[in-house]
Steps between C-alpha positions, in 0.01 A plus 500: 500500500170677535514483879831685514399767252524851651174669587386716207512873551263750336639623174601863470358706210832465316507123554137474398570669169795264448263203544256644243526378141331730248692390190189341347253771592304593188444862607694738716420423863294762678591633842204308648634172358852568630362583844292181500805290413711662770222444754489129417877461514541667839378186675813294428851548369461171309196609300512591131233627265490502122250710308342322205412681176137530617588684823248761610305649787155344476155637568541367856801734547731199536810407300449220247722329246803385700704198610599494868750271669619457859656238728288218640608595854374858469185593684188469286440872555753580226280333234275733295196270521192637324131416521496290179746220573489214247325717242522303173374459144396154376442410134295201382513387139178389338487200271563583134248469221461196272819303440463535124465879510738673255790707624391848601133405537317695767415318819125415496462587870649844442269555204198394704581756769586774250168454322310573821726701730218678693345165595822349633600825670164497679557138602839590644367799691210294637747236619692768689177635650392152611842437649486823699150415623599148607469486882789254530805669647818526290817317597668617819746356749222317683493266197851370572472130589597383846752229427480349848125439464531366148759248604243347737223468242422189302460716187874550490561126510243429228553790258851617580385866515668690781442861402124534461360843584316532830205667326377572146581841351389688190742608226612861499578737212700798621648628174403372153355199323421444135530311174796582272629385164823508302681346202795271570757352261604137488849397601603489133329840453314365197150512651290743699243389756221714643474427873264603777588541868323567827710733716442571870693770685502608863552384857291377791439846637371399845757226557783721368389776737503248786857409409594867497347541847687190616824658382415829674435322830807276496762685293698627802516155661574253219767462234449520126563126475213434743261709293604323181450155654171581672198288416290804416722614213524158340126446535432846353710423192334162449146626563544791258593247233188298579283811502609593148456139385143499630414832336643380167289183524185707556581737213573218255166334582321834479639572154468142372873435456629141470749473786596216731357545850607318815358491851677714759621228739546754780136609493323349805180445297684348200280697258721793393656455156814661368739513204875460488669818370717511190724752675492714813689825561523670839458871547606487867707220647752414771747210493852395589766656280634314198861504622672189631520617860126506562559771758299779342131578462376668184171681449366638173223753443338544155733230371585131514805280554605384154694197629176337622277616211449234234302513176543873446439808716174693479517879500173665599411801288200732543156348449443564130853382409483170689824315572838449342661158533880516496608158378807320628763296313364184339587175677372206300552258789207641699138593438540876539382616159558866592858446612694400809660733756677808371875499454710598800680832503717687746185670627240372745260238366203734485268637232224764506155347462262798497496837327491832682177680582620856544333713761432860406719615792788264415550524125840395357768767535611456137154459350619627163710182465227263622224348289177530696142418407238737645169330570190705567329401824133411492377544856220266597520296180587132523793387283400366160665270252543788256786652700315700769694553821368473856401803702812453716711624209378851578806533724729404213630737239650236271648154469856420400524339156836313483722646230837410350686627803284283727574189293872577506485505879316170539743338257773576750286322762490176297232531231608419144286680243576225248285268711199715415213678671132409472227762533197362681217725377173519694175362365296564816636591842404646835726722707453623854 
């Protein structure tokens, strides 16, 4: 029983290394990464950490690319909670061209954008500028509905809504947004279809920072289970979904894409519109473990839990490369055209979901065996649809380009290369 479990003792350096799994590390772990892992594991003898193939020390001098697990009764202080909780990528498929279009015909919406890229890039950048200038505050914890007050309102009895925000908030773009295209094959692999997608990536930066501060203030007094069940975390996950859905709705209208919009029922003004995503992949997440006991908390950074990821897993590349969509096994009983959940293995149900942005001070130790793409920084120049990178890339020496060794590693984590990979190439995009 959890109540009779002995009080966890801090792990010794030797025990910490025993709880560290580096079998699927793509590069040789640096001393800074090993020290970071040992520091995390010292908080509990029940904690384990697994480095994913995209492990690295980021530009914020923090360890990224790992799967962490601990007991639900451990203090929340053992969790390596970052400032970007519920960071995710959402993909929205645009309606295809005419139904009688021949196989392999180019999507007319993609052609329209390609024929006038500067115009649509300017529209996208103006949308971002208008969003930044909007005086409405972004979503924060003061938007969380007060259930006790809502229960007493007649609106609940009439409409059935019981989770309406306490105030309106403006959408937020903290990472990247853009229009992408790719060619997909039919199930019988006898036809090719040119498809267009809106992709939104990022987190609610202010709300995620509030959650991080909440964890800092309470971590020594609450258990991991309490943090996982708290209203703030569940609201943050839901609101980040809605934020991306609203941004995608705005972008599709801005670019004249035929997509099905719905009203955000949780908006107090009932005017905000949103789209339903084709698939969503987390880049930072925290949930109960996938074992039968339900007695462990798992947290992933720069990755996602593959057992709760349907319709493929998005892998975020650098700006000019776009995204890779790792497809799952086909299940013809559902509507997931990009595959169901990945096959189970003896490893943790976790997949990397973002490439590595190498810092000049933390380059890979075996760089001669790593495929990297150097991108010249353009300080002060806004990102363009022709592959320009933001000024923030000045701190980066290169990006990891997944090679054969990388794919061999993620196959051991559950991905089957026979299911296929789609390359979502950018038409126009904006990156912070």
